LUMVO-740784 format. One record per residue (C-alpha): residue in three letters; x, y, z. Coordinates in pm, whole numbers, plus 50000, padded with zeros to 5 digits. Layout:
ALA_X_Y_Z .
...
***
This chain:
MET_50000_50000_50000 .
GLN_50288_50233_50068 .
TYR_50402_50201_49708 .
LEU_50047_50263_49591 .
TYR_50022_50579_49802 .
ALA_50358_50696_49677 .
ALA_50256_50638_49316 .
ALA_49929_50823_49371 .
ALA_50109_51113_49537 .
LEU_50358_51130_49253 .
PHE_50076_51129_48996 .
VAL_49885_51404_49175 .
SER_50195_51618_49220 .
SER_50292_51576_48853 .
ILE_49956_51728_48763 .
ALA_49933_51980_49043 .
ALA_50280_52129_49001 .
PRO_50227_52257_48642 .
VAL_49884_52389_48739 .
VAL_50029_52582_49032 .
VAL_50306_52723_48813 .
LEU_50056_52820_48543 .
ILE_49832_53000_48793 .
ALA_50128_53178_48951 .
LEU_50254_53298_48614 .
GLN_49905_53413_48521 .
TYR_49892_53634_48828 .
VAL_50231_53780_48740 .
GLN_50092_53877_48398 .
ILE_49769_54013_48548 .
SER_49970_54233_48786 .
LYS_50131_54410_48490 .
VAL_49798_54551_48369 .
PRO_49729_54897_48516 .
ASP_49414_54951_48718 .
GLY_49127_55150_48576 .
ILE_49105_54980_48235 .
PRO_48791_54762_48199 .
TRP_48830_54389_48136 .
VAL_48599_54187_47912 .
ASP_48461_53839_47974 .
LEU_48452_53888_48350 .
ARG_48182_53679_48521 .
GLY_48107_53848_48848 .
LYS_48354_53981_49102 .
ARG_48412_53666_49306 .
TRP_48623_53354_49256 .
PHE_48922_53496_49069 .
PRO_48739_53659_48776 .
LYS_49050_53777_48588 .
LEU_49226_53442_48619 .
ARG_48913_53261_48499 .
ALA_48881_53504_48210 .
ASN_49240_53434_48103 .
MET_49181_53058_48109 .
HIS_48848_53091_47932 .
GLN_48999_53236_47614 .
PHE_49080_52892_47475 .
ALA_48708_52816_47450 .
ILE_48537_53149_47393 .
GLY_48671_53225_47044 .
ARG_48622_53587_46938 .
ALA_48330_53660_47169 .
ALA_48545_53849_47420 .
LEU_48703_54057_47146 .
GLU_48359_54140_47004 .
GLU_48234_54233_47351 .
GLY_48528_54469_47393 .
TRP_48469_54627_47054 .
GLU_48099_54684_47111 .
LYS_48139_54821_47465 .
TYR_48461_55016_47431 .
GLY_48655_54995_47105 .
LYS_48392_55144_46875 .
HIS_48362_55431_47123 .
ASP_48739_55483_47099 .
LYS_48812_55351_47448 .
PRO_49069_55090_47555 .
PHE_48989_54757_47719 .
VAL_49176_54453_47849 .
LEU_49151_54133_47644 .
PRO_49223_53829_47867 .
GLY_49456_53558_47742 .
THR_49676_53277_47868 .
HIS_49979_53420_47687 .
TRP_49916_53746_47868 .
PRO_49626_53988_47904 .
GLU_49657_54263_47643 .
ILE_49541_54622_47651 .
ILE_49352_54671_47324 .
LEU_49403_55036_47239 .
PRO_49129_55223_47050 .
PRO_49141_55268_46670 .
SER_49266_55625_46706 .
ASN_49588_55484_46859 .
VAL_49668_55232_46586 .
HIS_49904_55462_46399 .
TRP_50069_55554_46729 .
ILE_50140_55185_46799 .
ALA_50291_55137_46453 .
SER_50511_55447_46476 .
GLN_50670_55386_46817 .
PRO_51039_55287_46817 .
GLU_51157_54952_46950 .
HIS_51303_55103_47268 .
ILE_50958_55235_47367 .
ILE_50720_54953_47276 .
SER_50874_54643_47123 .
ASP_50755_54394_46864 .
ILE_51079_54196_46883 .
VAL_51045_54129_47257 .
VAL_50694_53995_47196 .
GLN_50813_53763_46921 .
ASP_51104_53643_47133 .
GLU_50871_53558_47420 .
LEU_50599_53399_47205 .
LEU_50838_53185_47001 .
GLY_51113_53125_47256 .
ILE_51360_53256_46997 .
GLU_51662_53255_47228 .
TYR_51624_52888_47315 .
LEU_51410_52715_47053 .
SER_51514_52874_46725 .
HIS_51831_52883_46515 .
GLY_52119_53121_46584 .
PRO_52360_53268_46620 .
ASN_52152_53535_46799 .
SER_51810_53697_46816 .
ALA_51907_53978_46576 .
SER_51994_53721_46310 .
VAL_51661_53545_46356 .
HIS_51476_53876_46311 .
ASP_51669_53967_45996 .
PHE_51404_53951_45723 .
ALA_51615_54120_45454 .
PRO_51591_53817_45221 .
ILE_51212_53861_45225 .
ARG_51191_54240_45221 .
ARG_51457_54283_44956 .
ASP_51528_53971_44754 .
MET_51191_53798_44745 .
THR_51006_54119_44661 .
ARG_51253_54195_44381 .
GLN_51258_53844_44244 .
MET_50893_53741_44280 .
VAL_50810_53825_43918 .
LYS_51102_53612_43799 .
VAL_51002_53314_44013 .
LEU_50632_53336_43915 .
PRO_50658_53069_43638 .
ASP_50820_52827_43884 .
VAL_50548_52888_44143 .
LEU_50275_52839_43884 .
ASP_50437_52517_43766 .
GLU_50444_52380_44120 .
ILE_50082_52481_44177 .
SER_49978_52304_43858 .
VAL_50158_51980_43946 .
SER_50038_51978_44307 .
PHE_49669_52054_44240 .
THR_49662_51797_43961 .
GLU_49790_51534_44204 .
ALA_49548_51642_44477 .
PHE_49227_51694_44278 .
GLY_49278_51465_43979 .
THR_49212_51492_43606 .
ASN_48866_51334_43569 .
THR_48649_51565_43357 .
GLU_48332_51355_43367 .
ASP_48253_51260_43727 .
TRP_48244_51462_44046 .
LYS_48507_51358_44297 .
ASP_48496_51402_44675 .
VAL_48826_51549_44791 .
LEU_48966_51685_45115 .
GLY_48981_52029_44962 .
ILE_49164_52215_45240 .
LYS_49421_51939_45268 .
GLY_49492_51981_44896 .
VAL_49518_52359_44934 .
VAL_49755_52329_45232 .
GLY_49977_52081_45047 .
THR_49988_52300_44738 .
ALA_50072_52613_44937 .
HIS_50352_52426_45112 .
ARG_50499_52308_44784 .
ALA_50458_52645_44609 .
VAL_50636_52830_44889 .
ASN_50914_52573_44906 .
ARG_50963_52589_44529 .
VAL_51089_52942_44596 .
TYR_51254_52861_44929 .
VAL_51453_52543_44857 .
GLY_51383_52475_44487 .
GLN_51353_52141_44312 .
PRO_51364_51853_44386 .
THR_51341_51925_44761 .
CYS_51006_52104_44731 .
ARG_50853_51779_44600 .
ASP_51028_51549_44846 .
GLN_50748_51424_45070 .
ARG_51000_51317_45332 .
TYR_51121_51675_45366 .
LEU_50773_51826_45356 .
LYS_50645_51589_45626 .
ALA_50954_51640_45841 .
ALA_50922_52018_45810 .
PHE_50555_51998_45907 .
ARG_50639_51784_46211 .
TRP_50895_52043_46318 .
GLU_50639_52323_46280 .
ILE_50390_52140_46503 .
SER_50663_52053_46757 .
PHE_50790_52412_46756 .
ALA_50441_52546_46827 .
LEU_50373_52297_47109 .
THR_50716_52337_47269 .
GLY_50682_52714_47251 .
ALA_50343_52699_47423 .
VAL_50481_52491_47710 .
PHE_50792_52707_47729 .
ARG_50609_53037_47769 .
GLN_50319_52906_47980 .
LEU_50495_52684_48234 .
ILE_50853_52806_48271 .
PRO_50906_53121_48478 .
HIS_51129_53385_48319 .
GLU_51396_53339_48588 .
PHE_51428_52967_48512 .
LYS_51439_52991_48132 .
PRO_51820_53017_48109 .
LEU_51840_52689_48301 .
LEU_51546_52497_48157 .
GLY_51543_52646_47807 .
PRO_51837_52442_47671 .
ILE_51684_52127_47821 .
ALA_51341_52194_47669 .
SER_51501_52254_47329 .
VAL_51667_51910_47305 .
PRO_51365_51711_47174 .
LEU_51285_51993_46933 .
ALA_51644_51990_46807 .
VAL_51607_51622_46719 .
VAL_51288_51691_46522 .
LYS_51462_51983_46352 .
TRP_51756_51764_46250 .
LEU_51518_51515_46087 .
ALA_51397_51802_45866 .
ILE_51715_51993_45790 .
ARG_51917_51683_45702 .
HIS_51742_51705_45365 .
THR_51875_52056_45298 .
LEU_52214_52050_45471 .
PRO_52408_51891_45179 .
THR_52282_52159_44939 .
ILE_52361_52436_45187 .
ARG_52712_52307_45249 .
GLU_52780_52290_44876 .
ARG_52655_52644_44813 .
VAL_52846_52792_45108 .
LYS_53160_52619_44987 .
LYS_53118_52770_44639 .
LEU_53050_53112_44781 .
LYS_53360_53103_44998 .
ALA_53562_52996_44696 .
GLY_53430_53295_44503 .
GLY_53219_53092_44268 .
MET_52894_53274_44346 .
ARG_53007_53633_44394 .
GLU_53017_53764_44040 .
LYS_52659_53736_43919 .
SER_52316_53802_44065 .
SER_52080_53521_44159 .
GLY_51920_53363_43856 .
GLU_52190_53459_43608 .
ASP_52373_53188_43414 .
GLY_52216_52909_43614 .
LYS_52295_53053_43955 .
PRO_52026_52948_44208 .
ASN_51748_53202_44252 .
ASP_51575_53092_44570 .
MET_51541_53185_44936 .
LEU_51819_52950_45033 .
GLN_52062_53139_44810 .
TRP_51935_53480_44920 .
ILE_51993_53390_45285 .
ILE_52343_53262_45214 .
GLU_52438_53578_45024 .
THR_52286_53802_45294 .
ASN_52463_53620_45575 .
ALA_52794_53628_45389 .
GLN_52792_54006_45429 .
LYS_52781_53982_45809 .
PRO_53098_53982_46021 .
ASP_53004_53683_46238 .
PRO_53125_53362_46066 .
ALA_52853_53168_46252 .
GLU_52600_53327_46014 .
LEU_52723_53088_45742 .
GLU_52694_52776_45954 .
PRO_52470_52537_45754 .
TRP_52268_52451_46069 .
ASN_52175_52818_46117 .
ILE_52081_52868_45752 .
ALA_51870_52551_45748 .
GLY_51698_52663_46068 .
LYS_51615_53002_45922 .
ILE_51460_52835_45618 .
LEU_51237_52626_45846 .
LEU_51123_52928_46046 .
LEU_51047_53136_45736 .
ASP_50869_52836_45586 .
LEU_50650_52816_45897 .
PHE_50551_53183_45868 .
ALA_50483_53166_45495 .
THR_50306_52833_45450 .
HIS_50073_52857_45750 .
THR_49942_53203_45666 .
THR_49924_53144_45290 .
SER_49750_52807_45314 .
THR_49504_52929_45579 .
THR_49412_53234_45373 .
ALA_49383_53035_45049 .
GLY_49155_52779_45214 .
THR_48942_53048_45375 .
VAL_48902_53239_45048 .
LEU_48801_52921_44865 .
LEU_48538_52831_45125 .
ASP_48407_53189_45129 .
MET_48370_53177_44751 .
LEU_48194_52841_44748 .
SER_47954_52926_45032 .
TYR_47864_53269_44891 .
PRO_47491_53274_44801 .
ALA_47570_53379_44444 .
ALA_47866_53139_44418 .
ALA_47795_53035_44059 .
GLN_47785_53394_43935 .
LEU_48096_53487_44132 .
ARG_48287_53189_43999 .
ALA_48184_53278_43644 .
GLU_48319_53633_43682 .
LEU_48644_53516_43836 .
ARG_48684_53247_43572 .
GLU_48630_53495_43289 .
GLU_48902_53718_43435 .
ALA_49142_53431_43503 .
ASP_49083_53270_43162 .
ALA_49197_53593_43002 .
ILE_49500_53647_43227 .
MET_49644_53311_43332 .
PRO_49757_53210_42979 .
LYS_49958_53533_42952 .
LEU_50170_53463_43258 .
THR_50425_53243_43082 .
SER_50528_53539_42864 .
ASP_50404_53839_43065 .
THR_50440_53792_43439 .
GLN_50319_54148_43502 .
ALA_49974_54046_43376 .
LEU_49893_53904_43721 .
ARG_49833_54261_43839 .
GLU_49530_54272_43610 .
MET_49356_54005_43817 .
VAL_49171_54273_44014 .
LYS_48849_54082_44080 .
MET_49040_53799_44242 .
ASP_49237_54056_44440 .
SER_48909_54200_44567 .
VAL_48793_53855_44680 .
ILE_49117_53795_44869 .
ARG_49106_54135_45038 .
GLU_48741_54088_45138 .
THR_48820_53757_45307 .
LEU_49114_53912_45490 .
ARG_48890_54200_45594 .
ILE_48601_53998_45735 .
HIS_48757_53657_45808 .
PRO_49122_53718_45902 .
MET_49307_53434_46074 .
PHE_49366_53649_46385 .
GLY_49106_53870_46549 .
HIS_49362_54113_46690 .
GLY_49728_54185_46632 .
MET_50015_54435_46638 .
THR_50100_54321_46991 .
ARG_50380_54521_47150 .
GLN_50538_54517_47495 .
VAL_50616_54838_47677 .
VAL_50992_54830_47737 .
ALA_51063_55196_47813 .
PRO_51185_55238_48172 .
GLY_50912_55420_48357 .
GLY_50651_55326_48096 .
VAL_50490_55541_47829 .
THR_50178_55753_47789 .
THR_49948_55726_47485 .
PRO_49820_56031_47294 .
ASP_49494_55994_47489 .
GLY_49678_56027_47820 .
LEU_49664_55658_47917 .
TYR_49970_55558_48120 .
LEU_50117_55220_48031 .
PRO_50373_55077_48277 .
GLN_50681_54887_48167 .
GLY_50609_54519_48104 .
CYS_50245_54542_47997 .
ASN_50133_54443_47646 .
VAL_49927_54651_47406 .
ALA_49761_54553_47079 .
ALA_49500_54657_46824 .
SER_49171_54498_46731 .
ILE_49165_54386_46368 .
VAL_48849_54208_46261 .
TYR_48569_54419_46407 .
PRO_48706_54762_46312 .
GLN_48763_54627_45961 .
MET_48406_54504_45948 .
ASP_48256_54830_46070 .
THR_48470_55055_45849 .
CYS_48265_54966_45540 .
ASP_47897_55003_45462 .
ASN_47725_54670_45531 .
GLY_48066_54573_45662 .
ARG_47959_54250_45830 .
GLU_47822_54118_45503 .
TYR_48063_53926_45282 .
GLN_48075_54106_44946 .
PRO_48356_53944_44747 .
LEU_48375_54213_44477 .
ARG_48343_54500_44724 .
PHE_48681_54654_44641 .
TYR_48641_54600_44268 .
HIS_48311_54790_44273 .
GLN_48463_55048_44505 .
ALA_48661_55172_44205 .
ASN_48335_55303_44060 .
SER_48166_55386_44391 .
PRO_48431_55519_44630 .
ALA_48170_55590_44899 .
ASN_48116_55215_44939 .
CYS_48412_55192_45175 .
THR_48613_55449_45368 .
ASP_48935_55247_45355 .
SER_49231_55470_45273 .
LEU_49609_55463_45281 .
SER_49813_55602_45565 .
SER_50118_55816_45499 .
ASP_50365_55532_45559 .
GLU_50214_55284_45312 .
ALA_50398_55420_45006 .
GLU_50566_55085_44940 .
GLY_50244_54893_44878 .
HIS_50095_55186_44690 .
LYS_50390_55200_44449 .
GLN_50367_54824_44394 .
THR_50008_54844_44268 .
THR_49898_55192_44168 .
LYS_50082_55223_43837 .
ALA_49962_54894_43694 .
ASP_49609_54927_43828 .
ALA_49559_55301_43789 .
PRO_49259_55264_43552 .
PHE_49073_55072_43825 .
LYS_49163_55301_44119 .
GLN_49117_54992_44332 .
THR_49238_54940_44687 .
MET_49455_54633_44645 .
THR_49516_54362_44901 .
VAL_49879_54455_44969 .
GLN_49781_54813_45055 .
ILE_49776_54833_45434 .
SER_49619_55116_45631 .
ASP_49479_55217_45969 .
HIS_49154_55052_45855 .
PHE_49306_54731_45715 .
LEU_49544_54563_45958 .
SER_49541_54200_45846 .
PHE_49907_54242_45741 .
GLY_49990_54478_46028 .
LEU_50106_54837_45985 .
GLY_50428_55034_45972 .
ARG_50780_54893_45969 .
HIS_50667_54566_46130 .
ALA_50399_54499_45867 .
CYS_50423_54158_45701 .
PRO_50727_54178_45470 .
GLY_50611_53880_45262 .
ARG_50264_54009_45177 .
PHE_50353_54088_44814 .
PHE_50470_53731_44748 .
ALA_50182_53588_44953 .
VAL_49917_53772_44753 .
GLN_50085_53675_44427 .
THR_50081_53309_44535 .
LEU_49717_53334_44641 .
LYS_49618_53474_44302 .
LEU_49807_53197_44123 .
MET_49653_52923_44337 .
LEU_49296_53050_44317 .
GLY_49331_53150_43952 .
TYR_49449_52801_43868 .
LEU_49159_52644_44055 .
VAL_48885_52850_43887 .
THR_49031_52794_43539 .
HIS_49098_52421_43577 .
TYR_48828_52290_43812 .
ASP_48455_52306_43873 .
PHE_48336_52302_44234 .
GLU_47990_52234_44362 .
PRO_47871_52529_44574 .
LEU_47836_52479_44949 .
ALA_47498_52520_45117 .
GLU_47666_52694_45411 .
ARG_48009_52801_45524 .
PRO_48182_52500_45684 .
LYS_48271_52509_46050 .
PHE_48626_52628_46115 .
ILE_48869_52504_46379 .
GLU_48890_52769_46652 .
ILE_49173_52784_46904 .
GLY_49095_53091_47105 .
GLU_49032_53363_46851 .
VAL_49246_53196_46581 .
GLN_49036_53044_46302 .
ASN_49159_52783_46054 .
PRO_48962_52591_45789 .
SER_48925_52226_45881 .
PRO_49141_51981_45681 .
LYS_48846_51739_45697 .
THR_48629_51965_45478 .
VAL_48504_51765_45179 .
LEU_48451_51939_44843 .
LYS_48304_51803_44522 .
VAL_48547_51872_44239 .
ARG_48561_51799_43867 .
ARG_48835_51888_43620 .
ARG_48729_52123_43344 .
LYS_48768_51994_42995 .
LYS_49085_52107_42823 .
GLU_48913_52331_42570 .
HIS_48761_52527_42859 .
GLN_49083_52580_43048 .
GLY_49224_52927_42993 .
GLY_49065_52974_42652 .
GLU_49242_52799_42366 .
THR_49590_52792_42513 .
GLY_49539_52656_42864 .
VAL_49792_52701_43139 .
***
């Protein structure tokens, strides 16, 4: 019996100890929120209401965020959004530009990312600054995305054909979102690691396993390990993840070693990427960027392979989620058949041009409107732009709200975006296309610091005067705002247009009677991989006019 009691005590303590630590850490986070700001999702004043509200966010979805918007946000007042990561002070819409314009030493995006992802312990090296260096995306991928478009389209064609088949007579039940996710993963990796690795199922599965392991390890790391113990326990917690990482990067390490060796020998210094057979992919852009840094550890193959995995995680998850959401929005739209006909007419005229005129993709303005409308009304995250106050002594907002050091601030995304437009909570896929002729339909406008996105689209699309998806503003925050806005949004939107354009030109889909149920983890919404769609390949003479794609 003594052994039985001991085993029972050990079992209870193994459960109780993490719970106690979790509760203690929650109270540390709660203590950082200044008094006087109203909380949402509080249920009475007894029995630890703030702690219960934090824990409840896993199950409540976006209800707390909507409550805060209706009670406070739409009246330009702040509120506290509970959360197990940390409670966040959601600042009113009038403060969004202030958040985006604050320097890192006042309110920090990097500190938030380091804490959320466990960068110092769970990611590649040699240091945090290297991990946060997105120059290969901001500079190289944006410059080269037109050149890599044919490769991306080729990968999309091969992947969707494998996933959805070639039968032009009978309807086929397919796991549609699974096919979209797989295609997005391959399309991104065609640009990241090139062929044949992007089609190697062993690599793709190993990379996916690392992404899941990274997310789970990061959750345990930030929820159950106190800050003071992270230097001690962090290296221990990272060991299993390092094994999973090795199983993925072993597929890319030989290529990286070979390219680094050539670069050091001077064999890759003379010409730009893509010239005379020189690799033109993310792997090469990272190598060339890191070669310019003084720390020789930047060229360690392990670090380069780790950076590829992390960037792949950011790109594939967001792109595949958005592509799947757009597709389901299109198919569940009441006038789905008419919408698909309009999109198909546009894509049939444009897609065949892309092999000779890659700039023609900018003319796909109806599809762009559909993508932007989904991101406006059904973004993956309900709020964003989270920053941590790092200024000693805190900071005061333009409205006079004092924010102490250590608290977290953020902006609401989904509900302000909904209520900015007329009938904003109604999904209107061609809203931004029609806005070109009826500007009063939506008050969305560019802020002063969005010149980059404006330059990327205005010249080509000037006749339409359309607000394009890559154009971020105070009223459209799905890609963030300011210098921390998503650097890969230009490539992401290009990939989305190629994927959806290929689908509408090459496949028929039966409309959905209603929008399928999404997987919700807190306020994060993802289309379910179990969603079944009825698909049939279009006959060849109907694909992209006479030429096909």
